[in-house]
Structure formats: structure tokens, C-alpha cells
N, C-alpha and C positions, 0 to 999 in steps of 0.2 A: 397605565396601560389598560386599554379596554379588553375585556375578555369576550367580546362579540365581534364577529367578522363573517365573511361569507361562508367559511367552513362550519362555524357553530350555528348559523342560520340554517344551512343545509341539514345539519344533524338534527336540529329542532324540527324542521319540516318533515323529516323522515322518522321522527319519534325514536331516534337512537339515544340510548342513555350514554351520557358522558359527563365528565367533570372538567371544568376549565380552570387553569391556574395561571396567574400573571407572574412573570419572571422579569428580571432586569432585561432591558431592551438591547444591551450589548450582546454580541454573539457569544453564546455559551456552548461549550461542548456538552454532551449528554451526561458525562460524569459530573460536570459542574451543575447541570440542571438537576441531577439527582440529589445533589447536596442541598441546593436551594429548596427542593420539594420535600427533603427529609425521607427519601425512599432509596431502596437498593439500586445501584447502577444497573443491575441485570434487568430491571423493569423499565428503564428509560431507553427508548429505541431511537436511533438516528436514521435518517434517510440519506442514502448515498446515490449520486447520479453516475451511471456508467454509460460509455459510448460504445456502440457497436463498431466493428471494423467493416461491416457490410452496411449498405443502406438500410435505414430504418430508424424508428424513434428511439431515443435513449431509454435506458432501463433504470427503474428506481428499485433499490434494495433497502429493505427496512431491517436493521440488525441491532442487537443489544449495544448500548452506548460504550460498554467496556470491552467490546470485541473488535476484531479486524475482519474486513470482508476478504473472503477467499475468491479471487477473480476467476479461478479455474472452475470453481463450483458454480458461480453465477453464470459463467459462459455456458457451462453444460445445461444448467436449468433453462437458459434462454435459447438453447439450440444454436449456439455460436461457437466458432472455433476459438475465437479470442475477443476479448473486450478490454477496454481501458477505463481508468477512473477519469471523470471530468475534472478539470481544474475548478477552483472556486469560481473564477470568472465565467468559464464555460457553463457550469451548473447554473449560475444566475441567469445567463442569457438563454439557456434552453428552457428553464422552468418559469422565468419571469418573477422568481422569488429570491430573496436574499438568503445566502447561506446562513444556517442557524435558524432558518424559518421555512426550509423546504419540507413540504408534507405531501404524501401521496393523496391525502383528502382534499388538498387545494388544487390538485391536478387531475381530478376525475374528468373523464371525457376529453382528455388532451392527447390521448393516444399513447401514453407511456405504459410499457409493460411493467408490472409491479410484482416483486417477490418479497416475501416476509420470511425471515429465519424461522426454521421449524421450532426453535426454542420458545417462540411466542404462543404456539399452539396449545401449550399445557398451562398457560397463564390465564387467569380470569380477566385481568386488565393489564394494559401496558400504557406507558406515557409516550406520546409522540408530539411533534410540533404541530401547532394549530394553523400553520400556513403563514406565520409571520413571526419575527423574532419577538421574544417576550411572551409568547402564549404557548403553553403546553396543554395537551388534552389527555385525560385518562379515560380509556374506553376498551371495550373487548377487541382483542385482535381478530376474532371471527367477524365482528362488525366491519372492521377495517378491510379485511379480505373481501367481504361480500360487496362493499361499496366500491372498491377499487378493482374487482375482479383478480385479485392477487392469488398466488399460489404459495403454500407453505413448503419451503425447501431448505436443505442444509446450505447455509451461506458463510459460515465462519469456520 
């Protein structure tokens, strides 16, 4: 598995400090990825695609891998009355990425609204997907937020 792709090239071009890790290419959950990386599950974040009930682009929520997304909190943050989770198939169709490899860093300038759970704000680094299955990146959540125009909000 190559640890170089469009996301890592973009990070290199912007001189963003990160570390890339190759993982097995089968779909891993964030807790399984944490075990492979030998890190705490609280530091491995997953990206969940949610769909608005009103017209508009889907929402990406980045939350700790060992937590569950609170749809009411996400809807409130997004200014929506109600939202729903995308199915795996819908998430892949909407993002163009395979589940297990969806990353807000791979979807910059695609119009997605991005929210990061507030728990990441206190961490120096978190691990997120690098935009393809089998690639995880360790980098500052503040850099992720800056690159994706994300807001830190309570999501779990």
C-alpha cells in the first residue's frame, strides 16, 4: 500500500506536518485501525456522512472512533431541523470514496460542510483516513479544521 496519494501531496505542498501509516486495505473500523496503529481508540477519528432533509450538500462529521454520532447535535450545528445518516452505498456515491477511506481532506472544495467533534480540539494530533482504504494520517486537528473550514462542535 502506497502512503502517497492526492491528499498527502496536497499536505506536502501546503507544508502541513503529518505522518502517514499503511494499514490493511480491507475496510477497518476506527477501533480496529487503532489496534493496528497501537494507539488509543480515542485518537482515531472516523468520518461519517450525513444527509440533510432540505436541499444542500451532505455533511461530514469527524468523531472519535469509539463514539457514536448524535444526530440531533449534528443537526443543530448544521442549522437543520433533522438529518439522517447516509447508507454505506450513499456515502460512497456522494463522496466518490470507499467507506473506510472517506476523509474530509480528500473532499476539500467539494462543497461538504465539515464538523469535528470538540474532543479533538484538546489533542495535539489525531488519526484520520487519508482518503483511501489502508491509509491513515496523523496530524493536528487544527490543521484539518483550517484546511476543510470545519468547526469544532459537540457531536457525540
